[in-house]
Structures are given as C-alpha cells and as structure tokens.
C-alpha positions as CSV (number, residue, x, y, z in Angstrom):
1,M,-2.5,79.6,-5.8
2,W,-2.6,79.1,-2.1
3,F,-0.6,75.7,-2.4
4,K,2.8,75.1,-3.9
5,E,2.7,73.4,-7.1
6,T,5.5,70.9,-7.9
7,P,6.6,70.1,-11.3
8,R,5.5,66.7,-12.7
9,S,8.5,65.9,-14.9
10,P,10.0,62.4,-14.8
11,F,13.2,64.0,-13.5
12,V,11.5,65.3,-10.4
13,L,9.3,62.2,-9.7
14,G,11.9,59.6,-10.4
15,N,10.4,56.1,-10.5
16,R,8.7,56.2,-7.1
17,G,5.3,54.9,-8.4
18,V,6.9,52.1,-10.5
19,S,9.3,51.0,-7.7
20,K,6.4,50.1,-5.5
21,L,5.0,47.9,-8.2
22,Y,8.4,46.3,-8.7
23,T,8.8,45.8,-4.9
24,V,5.4,44.1,-4.6
25,F,6.1,41.9,-7.7
26,I,9.6,40.9,-6.4
27,C,8.3,40.1,-2.9
28,S,5.4,38.0,-4.5
29,V,7.8,36.1,-6.6
30,I,10.1,35.4,-3.6
31,A,7.2,34.3,-1.5
32,A,5.9,32.0,-4.3
33,A,9.4,30.5,-4.8
34,G,9.7,29.9,-1.0
35,L,6.3,28.3,-0.9
36,F,7.1,26.1,-3.9
37,Y,10.5,25.1,-2.4
38,W,8.8,24.1,0.9
39,Y,6.2,22.0,-0.9
40,A,8.7,20.4,-3.3
41,S,11.1,19.4,-0.5
42,Q,8.3,18.0,1.7
43,L,8.9,14.3,2.6
44,V,6.4,11.8,1.1
45,V,6.0,8.0,1.2
46,A,5.8,7.2,-2.5
47,M,4.0,4.1,-4.0
48,L,5.6,3.6,-7.4
49,P,4.1,0.8,-9.6
50,E,6.0,-0.7,-12.5
51,R,3.3,0.7,-14.7
52,G,0.3,3.0,-14.3
53,A,-0.5,5.9,-11.9
54,K,1.6,6.4,-8.8
55,A,0.5,7.7,-5.4
56,C,2.0,9.3,-2.3
57,F,1.2,10.8,1.1
58,A,3.1,13.4,3.0
59,V,4.9,12.6,6.2
60,E,7.0,14.4,8.8
61,P,10.3,12.8,10.0
62,G,9.4,10.5,12.9
63,E,5.9,9.9,11.6
64,T,4.5,6.3,11.3
65,W,2.5,4.4,8.8
66,Q,1.3,0.7,8.7
67,M,1.0,-2.0,6.1
68,E,-1.8,-4.4,6.8
69,F,-2.1,-7.8,5.1
70,K,-3.5,-11.3,5.5
71,H,-0.8,-13.9,6.1
72,S,-0.6,-16.4,3.2
73,Y,-0.7,-19.5,5.3
74,E,-2.2,-18.6,8.7
75,L,-4.9,-16.4,7.0
76,T,-4.7,-14.0,9.9
77,L,-4.2,-10.2,9.9
78,W,-0.7,-8.8,10.2
79,R,0.2,-5.2,10.6
80,D,3.8,-3.9,10.0
81,N,4.5,-0.6,11.6
82,F,7.0,1.7,9.9
83,T,8.6,4.9,11.1
84,V,9.9,7.4,8.5
85,N,13.2,9.0,9.6
86,G,14.0,10.8,6.4
87,A,14.5,10.3,2.7
88,D,15.5,6.7,1.9
89,D,15.3,5.9,5.7
90,M,12.3,3.9,7.0
91,V,12.4,1.5,9.9
92,L,10.1,-1.5,10.4
93,T,9.7,-0.9,14.2
94,H,7.3,-3.7,15.0
95,T,4.8,-6.2,13.7
96,I,1.5,-7.2,15.4
97,Y,-0.3,-10.3,14.3
98,Q,-3.0,-12.7,15.6
99,S,-1.4,-16.2,15.6
100,Q,2.0,-17.5,16.3
101,G,3.0,-20.0,13.7
102,C,4.4,-20.5,10.3
103,G,6.8,-18.0,8.7
104,F,7.0,-15.1,11.1
105,P,10.0,-12.9,10.5
106,F,12.1,-12.9,13.7
107,S,15.2,-14.1,15.3
108,A,16.0,-13.6,19.0
109,S,19.0,-11.3,18.2
110,E,16.8,-8.8,16.3
111,G,14.5,-7.7,19.1
112,K,11.8,-8.6,21.4
113,F,8.8,-10.9,21.2
114,E,5.8,-10.4,23.5
115,A,2.2,-11.6,23.9
116,L,-0.3,-8.8,24.1
117,P,-3.4,-8.9,26.5
118,D,-5.8,-9.0,23.5
119,G,-4.4,-12.3,22.2
120,H,-2.2,-10.7,19.5
121,F,1.6,-11.0,19.4
122,K,4.1,-8.2,18.9
123,L,7.6,-8.5,17.4
124,T,9.8,-5.6,17.9
125,L,12.2,-5.7,15.0
126,N,13.7,-2.2,14.2
127,R,14.8,-3.3,10.7
128,P,15.9,-0.4,8.4
129,Y,14.6,-0.1,4.9
130,K,15.6,2.2,2.0
131,I,12.9,0.8,-0.2
132,I,10.2,-1.9,0.0
133,K,9.4,-3.9,-3.1
134,M,6.3,-6.1,-3.2
135,R,3.6,-7.5,-5.5
136,P,0.1,-6.9,-4.1
137,A,-2.0,-10.1,-4.2
138,V,-5.8,-10.2,-3.8
139,Q,-5.5,-13.1,-1.4
140,A,-3.3,-11.1,1.0
141,S,-5.4,-7.9,0.5
142,P,-2.5,-5.5,1.4
143,K,-3.3,-2.0,2.6
144,I,-1.3,1.0,3.7
145,L,-2.8,2.9,6.6
146,H,-1.8,6.5,7.4
147,N,-3.7,9.0,9.5
148,E,-7.2,7.6,9.0
149,T,-6.6,7.0,5.3
150,V,-6.6,3.5,3.8
151,Y,-4.7,2.8,0.6
152,D,-5.9,-0.5,-0.9
153,L,-2.9,-1.6,-2.9
154,C,-4.7,-4.2,-5.1
155,K,-7.5,-1.7,-6.0
156,M,-5.0,1.1,-6.7
157,F,-2.3,-0.8,-8.6
158,G,-3.7,-4.2,-9.6
159,H,-3.0,-7.8,-8.6
160,G,0.7,-8.8,-9.1
161,T,2.0,-5.4,-10.1
162,L,5.6,-4.8,-8.9
163,L,5.3,-1.9,-6.3
164,T,8.2,0.1,-4.8
165,I,7.5,2.0,-1.6
166,K,10.0,4.5,-0.4
167,A,10.4,7.8,1.5
168,E,11.7,10.7,-0.6
169,P,11.3,14.4,-1.1
170,R,8.3,15.3,-3.2
171,Y,10.4,16.7,-6.1
172,R,12.1,13.3,-6.5
173,Y,8.6,11.7,-6.6
174,W,7.6,14.2,-9.4
175,L,10.6,13.2,-11.4
176,E,10.1,9.4,-11.3
C-alpha cells in the first residue's frame, strides 16, 4: 500500500473519540448549570397572596415600580414609587397624588413636600420596606405598574385577600 496503515486497537486509539463527547457533555452541563444559577438568583418583586396563585416580575437593583390606588376618602389617584435596592430592601421614594387633604402619610422630618406644576403634589419620603402587606379592595382599585405592565391586584388575587409584596431572589420565590 502506498499509505501507512495504523493499527485500530483500543490500546493505540485510546479514548480520543469518546473524550470529545465527554468534553462537549460536561461543557453543556456546566453552561446549563450557570444559566440556571443566573436565572434562579435573579431579583424579583414577588406578590404572594395568602391563598391562590402567586406572581412576580424581574427587576435589577436600583429599578423602580409603582403602586397606584384610589384614596379611600379623597377618591383621587395616588401613586407610590418604590426603588428596589436588593433582596428584602425596597424604598418608598416618593408619593404623587392629586389633592392635599385627609390622611396623607408625611411628617416634615421625613422628607420634602412640593406642589407640582400640573396640580399634583409630591411627597419625598424615602421610607425603607422589607415587605409590604395589604388587602386589595375594589373601591381602591390597586395596581402595580412596572415597565409598561399593569398588574391589577383585585383581578389577580381577589377583594380582601392578604397580599405580601417583597423583593427576593427567584429561587426563594419558587420555594414559598
């Protein structure tokens, strides 16, 4: 023969063909585990009702979301603005509302009050929260707003259901 023939015994070949498969498999498993770890440790704002299906949305540290509701006495729209700093760490940065009157949550030592040009009022509060507990009521029509998505709390969880809202890693959300 004009070419040199090499023996095909397992001793000469070793496990070169199989080792490539093992390498590809191990790299795939490591990549999948890394992707799962990233997804499971992602920060979410969890909406946890006392019963029924729960919901969440993903956030990055420093990202904001709003809770909008109708004031029980004034019957005007209020919007609380929250910033998520990390797990178990949210801050009510400010509240914007339409009328100044009964029951607004503010004392002069907590921040700044200002009248906005459009007739609304803004209370800068910077109040830290680990969790928010509430009972959605049809009269207040509470909603959570995040990146163009509106979560209607009464439609999702029902009138009067105890609802806990908190920031946590996704894996903790899965386990609750």
